[in-house]
C-alpha positions in Angstrom: 73.1 30.3 -250.3 70.3 32.1 -251.9 71.5 36.0 -253.3 68.2 37.7 -252.5 68.7 41.1 -251.5 68.1 42.3 -248.2 64.8 43.8 -247.7 63.4 42.5 -250.8 61.4 39.7 -249.3 58.3 41.4 -247.0 56.8 40.5 -243.6 54.7 38.3 -244.7 55.2 34.2 -243.9 54.4 33.0 -240.7 57.7 32.1 -238.8 56.2 29.0 -236.5 53.3 26.9 -236.2 52.6 24.2 -233.5 50.4 20.7 -234.6 48.8 20.0 -231.5 49.0 15.3 -231.0 46.8 13.7 -233.5 44.9 12.1 -231.1 42.8 9.6 -233.2 45.2 8.8 -236.6 49.0 8.5 -237.3 51.3 11.7 -238.3 53.6 10.8 -241.5 56.8 13.0 -242.4 57.6 13.7 -246.2 60.4 14.9 -247.8 60.7 17.3 -251.1 58.7 15.4 -254.0 59.6 18.0 -256.0 56.2 17.6 -258.6 56.6 13.8 -258.7 52.9 13.9 -257.6 52.3 10.5 -259.2 55.1 8.7 -257.0 53.7 10.0 -254.2 50.4 9.1 -254.6 51.6 5.5 -254.5 53.7 5.4 -251.5 50.4 6.6 -250.0 48.5 3.5 -250.7 51.6 1.5 -249.8 51.2 3.2 -246.0 47.8 2.7 -246.1 47.5 6.1 -245.2 44.2 7.2 -244.0 43.3 10.9 -245.4 40.4 10.6 -242.6 42.4 10.6 -239.4 45.8 10.9 -240.7 48.0 13.7 -241.5 50.9 14.0 -243.8 53.8 17.0 -243.4 56.1 17.5 -245.7 59.8 19.4 -245.3 59.0 21.5 -248.4 60.5 21.4 -251.7 56.9 20.5 -253.4 57.3 21.9 -256.8 59.7 22.8 -259.3 62.3 20.2 -261.4 59.5 17.7 -261.7 56.6 16.7 -263.8 53.7 18.5 -262.3 54.4 21.3 -260.0 51.1 23.2 -260.0 49.1 19.9 -259.3 51.3 19.1 -256.0 51.3 22.5 -254.4 47.4 22.3 -255.1 47.2 18.8 -253.7 49.2 19.9 -250.5 47.6 23.8 -250.3 43.9 22.0 -251.0 43.4 19.6 -248.3 43.1 19.8 -244.5 44.9 16.7 -243.6 48.5 17.7 -245.5 50.7 20.5 -243.7 54.1 21.5 -245.4 56.8 24.0 -244.5 57.8 26.4 -247.3 61.1 25.1 -249.3 63.8 27.0 -250.8 61.8 26.6 -254.1 58.6 27.9 -252.5 60.5 30.6 -251.2 61.6 31.7 -254.7 58.5 31.1 -256.2 56.7 33.1 -253.5 59.4 36.3 -253.4 59.6 35.9 -257.3 56.4 37.1 -258.1 57.4 40.6 -255.9 60.7 40.6 -257.3 60.9 40.2 -261.2 64.8 40.2 -260.6 64.4 36.7 -259.2 62.3 34.8 -261.9 65.9 33.7 -263.9 67.1 32.3 -260.7 63.4 30.3 -260.0 63.7 29.3 -264.0 67.4 27.9 -263.4 66.1 25.8 -260.5 63.4 24.0 -262.7 60.7 26.5 -262.2 60.5 27.1 -265.6 56.8 25.6 -265.2 55.2 29.0 -263.2 56.0 31.2 -266.7 52.4 29.4 -267.5 50.8 30.7 -265.0 48.8 34.0 -265.4 49.3 37.1 -262.9 46.5 36.6 -260.6 46.8 32.6 -260.2 50.6 33.1 -259.1 49.2 35.6 -256.9 47.1 33.5 -255.0 49.3 30.5 -254.6 52.0 33.2 -253.4 49.1 34.5 -251.0 48.1 30.8 -249.9 52.0 29.9 -249.6 52.1 33.1 -247.1 49.1 31.8 -245.0 49.8 28.1 -245.1 53.6 27.6 -245.2 55.6 28.8 -241.9 59.1 28.7 -241.8 58.8 25.5 -239.2 56.4 23.6 -237.6 56.4 22.2 -234.1 55.0 18.8 -234.5 53.5 17.5 -231.3 53.2 13.8 -230.7 52.6 11.1 -227.5 56.4 10.2 -227.8 57.8 14.0 -227.9 57.7 17.3 -230.0 59.3 17.1 -233.5 60.7 20.3 -235.3 60.3 20.3 -238.9 62.2 22.5 -241.2 63.6 22.6 -244.8 66.8 22.7 -244.7 68.3 23.1 -240.9 67.0 25.1 -238.1 69.9 28.2 -237.6 68.9 27.9 -233.6 70.7 25.9 -231.3 67.4 26.3 -229.0 64.4 24.8 -230.6 62.4 27.2 -228.2 63.4 30.3 -230.1 61.0 29.4 -232.9 58.6 30.8 -230.5 59.3 34.3 -230.4 61.7 34.8 -233.4 60.2 37.5 -235.7 60.0 36.7 -239.5 63.2 38.4 -241.8 64.4 37.5 -244.8 67.7 36.6 -243.2 66.0 34.0 -241.3 63.7 32.5 -244.0 67.2 31.9 -246.3 69.0 30.5 -243.4 66.5 27.7 -242.3 65.6 27.1 -246.4 69.0 27.5 -248.2 72.0 26.9 -245.3 72.6 22.9 -244.4 76.4 23.1 -242.9 75.1 21.1 -239.8 74.6 18.1 -241.9 78.3 18.5 -242.0 79.3 18.6 -238.2 79.1 15.7 -236.2 76.6 15.4 -233.0 74.7 18.6 -233.7 72.0 19.2 -231.6 69.0 21.3 -230.9 67.9 21.5 -227.8 64.3 21.8 -226.6 62.6 19.4 -229.1 63.1 16.0 -229.5 64.4 15.2 -233.3 64.7 17.7 -236.1 63.4 17.0 -239.4 65.1 18.2 -242.8 65.3 17.9 -246.3 66.7 19.7 -248.9 70.4 18.1 -249.7 69.4 15.4 -251.5 71.3 12.3 -250.2 70.6 9.6 -248.5 69.0 9.3 -244.9 71.5 11.6 -242.6 71.5 11.6 -238.9 73.6 14.3 -237.1 72.6 14.7 -233.6 69.1 15.1 -232.8 68.9 16.0 -236.5 68.0 14.2 -239.3 67.9 14.7 -243.2 65.9 12.5 -245.4 65.9 14.2 -248.9 66.5 11.1 -251.1 64.5 11.4 -254.0 67.2 12.2 -256.3 69.3 9.0 -254.9 66.2 7.2 -255.0 64.3 8.2 -257.2 61.6 7.8 -254.3 61.0 10.3 -251.9 61.1 9.3 -248.1 57.9 9.1 -245.8 58.2 8.3 -242.3 56.1 8.0 -239.4 56.3 10.1 -236.2 57.3 7.9 -234.5 59.9 6.0 -236.3 61.4 9.3 -236.7 61.9 9.8 -233.0 62.9 5.8 -233.0 65.7 6.2 -234.9 67.3 9.1 -233.4 66.2 8.1 -229.9 68.5 5.1 -230.8 71.7 6.4 -231.5 
């Protein structure tokens, strides 16, 4: 788990957002891309993604390790049809702006690209992350509700996201901890599916939670439609 000192992260991140049902197009969920923007754009062509009506929701970790973190981050921040929760890499990028003690940790996890940013550009991106990337998203669909959080839901009931205030401990728990992926049959109530990334393995299902971070094992992120995600879990 990340070694953020208590109190270093100020109360400025959004905890939870709700995306209403897309009534005109399809919703897609994408796993960690880590700067691999060219691969992502090729995959969007493969699935016939229509930016006029479709939406793409990321599970976080858009940045670090790959060849074009800045382009990937701006790609999502500047496009109204793209959404993301915050991943542990965005969390570290955000926190290191205010706390220089975290810079070496950011660099060690593939975030050295941020050293080339001006202070003003780092601040702009940090503020956009605060505004646009919540810790969790509830995606409403015609088939049910999909909860999206980077590593795992720290709550056994998804309903708690509607009332839980931001804290540094909550941010760490939902972006770094993946202990539930090792437990059999872990269920989160008040939601149909919870989808996460983070752990860098093949697709893994535990109860109604699914982890889809496949970049390290296949060289490509996973992109699944909202309907397919609900079907994958409900069939088990």
